[in-house]
N, C-alpha and C positions, 0 to 999 in steps of 0.2 A: 451378603460377603462383595455381592455383583455390583453392589450402589456404588463403592469407592472407586474403581475406575469411572463411572458414569458422573460421578459428581466433578474430578478432576478434571474431564471433559468440558462440563457443564459451567468451570468455574470461571476461566478464561474467558466466556461466552456474557456470563453476569459483571464481570469486570467492564468490558468492553462496553456494556449498554448501561451500566452506573456512569464513567467516564462521558458515552453520550450526553447521558440523563444532564451530566454535570454542567457541559458545553454548552447544551440546549439552552438550562437554565440562567447562565453566566451572557447569555447573547443576548437571551430577554430583557435582563437586567441593564441593558444600553438603552440609553435615551436619546431621542434625536427630536430636536424643537428649532423654533428659529429665532431670531431677535434682528428687529428692523433698525434700520440705522437712521440719524436723524436726516439725513439725506433719500431715504426710501429705500436704498439697498438693502435685500432680505437677506443674512447671513445663516449659513447652517452649521448648527450645533451639534453636539454629541456629549452625550453624558455618562459614567459609570463611577464602578467604585463606592463608595461607601458612603447617603446621604448626610447622615450626619457628620463627615468627617470634614478636615479643612480644604477649602476648595485651591484644587490647583490648574490655571486654565492655561493652557501650554497654546503656543500662537506660533503657526509654523514659519520658513521662509519662501523666496521666491519661486514659483514654481511646483510649489508643495499642497497640502491640506491636512487636515485632521489624521491622513493615511501615513504624515513623517512619523507621527507619535507612537506607532501601533507599538512598538514595544515597551513603551513605556506604559500604555493605555491598557495592556495585556500583561504586566505585570504582576505575579500575585502579590509581590511584595507592598505593593504601591496602592494594591486595591485599600486600604483604611483611610484613603482620603478620595474626597470628592473630584474625578477625575473629569476635567471640563475641556473642549476643544474644538476651536472652531477653525471654520475655512474662512481664509479671510476676502476681501472683495475681489473680484476678478479671479480667483482660485474655486478648484473642487466644484462642492455645491452650490455656491454663495452666488450670487447675484454680480452679473459683467457689464456694469455700467459702460455705456460705448465714449461717455465724453474722456477725454485725456485728465480733462481738471479733475475728475472722481480722484485720481491716480496721485497728481501734482501736488496735492492739498494735502497736506500731513496733519489736516485736522482730521479728515474724513477719514483719515486710519483710526488715529486717536476714539472719535466719536462711537467708532464699529464694537474697540474694545469697551467705552463705558455701556455702549447696548447690551453686548453681550453679560456683562457683570449683572447690569441690571435683570436681563430675561431671567439670567439663572440664580439672582440673589445671593450674590456671592460675597458678601462682603467678607474681611479680612482672608481675601485670596492672596496668594503666592503667584505669582504671573510669571508663566518661562517661556522667552522668546527665543528663538533659533532667528539667527543673521537677519534678515528682512525682517521679522518678527519683532526683536527687539528695538529696531527703529521706531513700528509700530508703539511699542511701551514707552519707549523715551516720551514719542510726541503726548501719548497719552499721559504720560505723568506733568509736561508742558501743557498740558489742556486745561485737565481736570484735575488734577493733585495726586495725592498719594492717600488720600483720606481710605477709600475704598480698599487697599492693599495693605499686608503686611509684611512683603517683601517680593523682591525678584530676583530672577534668577537668568543670565544672559548663557546664550549658549551660542559661540562664535558671532556673537553680536555686531553687526553695526550700528556702531558709535555715530558716524555722522558718513555723509557721503563726498568723503576726502579721499583725494588720490594718495595721502600720507599712508591711511587706515586700508584701504580697498586695493588688491592687486591688479594688476593693469592687466584687463585682456581685452582691447578695445574692439577686434575683430568679431571675438566671442559675441559681445552685445550688440554690437551690429548687426552680426546672422541675428541673434533672437528676434533682432525688429524688422529683418526680412519679409516681404511680401511673397518671395518665394518659397511653396512649402518647404518643398525637399531641404532647401537653405537653411531655414525655419526649425524643422523636427531636427535635422543633424545637432544646429546649435543647441536645443534641448539638451541631447544624448549628450553633448561635449560637456556641457554646463554641471548635468546631473553625475558625469563622471569627473569633474574637479572636486565635488563635495567631498569625497572620501579618499585616504592614504590606504586605507584597505576597504575595495569595495565589499557591500551585504552580496548576501547569497543572489543567483538568476534570479529568482520569483521575484525576490524585493526588489531588486533593482530596475526588474518591465515594470513589476505594478509602478513602482514612483515614476519612472520614465512615459507610462500611461496617464497617468495622473499629471504630468506635467503637460501635456498633450492639452489637456482639458483648458489650460489658462489660457485668460483673455489676449488675445494679440495685442488690441489695446493699450491695456496694461502694461506688458512688456517694451512698447517702444515708449512708456510713459514714464513709469516708476521711478526711471534715475533722478530724476526731476525732482523727488519726493521733496516735501521739505519739512527738515528736522533741525527742531529747536532743543537740540541738546544741553548747553549750560542751562537752562529755563527748564528741561524735565528733569537730567542726571543732577545739576546743580541745585536744585532745592529740592530731593527725595530726602527724606528723613529716614526712609523703615531701609534695611538691610539689604544691600544688595551683593550677589556674588554670580561673577564673572568665569566662562570657564571656557577654554580656547582649546584647538590642538596643534600644538608646534608647529603638525606638518600641514597646516593651512593655506591653501593654495589659492583665496578667496577673498579673504579678510586677512588682514598681516595682524598677527595677533600680539605680538609688543605694541606698537604703536596703538592699537584699539584698546588697549589695558590702559596703557599709559595715558592716554585724553579719559578716558572714563575716571579715573584716578585722581586727574586733575581736576576733574568737575566732583567729583564724589570723594574726598580723600578715604571716608568709612566704607567703601567698596576693597571688597576681599578677592580672591583670585583663585583658581586651578588651571595648569598647564599640563595639559593630555599629551608626555612628548610623543606618542606613534601615533597620534590620531591627525587626520586633516579636519575639515570643517564641520563633520557630522561626530564629535565624539558620542552621543547619546545612542549614533546606530554602530557607530565602531567599538566603542568601548561602553556596550549597553550597563552590563552589571556595576562596573564601578561609577558609573555617572548615575544608574539608581540611588546608588548608597550614599553618592553624594548630594546628590538633590532631596535626600530624606532625611539626612542629618543635618543640612541648612534647613529644612522644615520644622523639624523637631524641635531645633534648639531657640525658634522663635518663639516669643511672648503663647501663652496659649491660646488658641483658635476660640472667638468669640461664641456665646451658647447660642444657638439655632434660636430666634424667635420665637418660630412654631412652635419651640417645645414644653 
């Protein structure tokens, strides 16, 4: 008769142990590897989710890394896909070349993405690019075409580095390129704050801020001169394209960016989140993840794994 209270006390411990085991198992399923770009830059890649699922390749924005996509990479509803994220050159744990041409030449960013797709064997991938990551995808399409992919999603995407599409913050971008450490770090914090209409929690914001501090100073000075051939990239794209923007975006002008993308690719569809800023995938995560899954699931069936 006294065993029931003992079991009732033991039950929460068993639940906690089970959750810890599940968490450890999920963590163990994350794969880390590298891809080497054509110019020798080593790119850090992280993969999780279902190895047999359709590949989703996440491409972060300026001052980010794969950590930018943590809400998507950890969403149980997306674990049925192969979730692949990499750190752009000059960011996170990827290589940081010191030659400014490594960042102004758009083909280098395109070749990086191509190298990741090959290293991951991610044929039939859906590319998901945030901000600068969208520009990298556009240049990939211009350089390598869309044979390897089944579709793309641009989130707050930079279509072109055009003043009509980019909100003016000349002092901010000047300070990001400053060699004075205090000025530079304060500008990184200001830039990150502009990414959100509704900021994430303090822990996430501080992690993203620390992440921004890892970015190459050479990259930050040079990247604004990056070549992006949007007519060749989006204009020749034949795979589905979804554009997602926040109406409150303080960095990219949503309406002109969407208009330019659709002028180049009339088949593109678009969604505007009225209450989001530059980072809808963090500001309205549940809605974004549902919209992403709906777009992916509406595509033709993923190609069979050659290894099967």
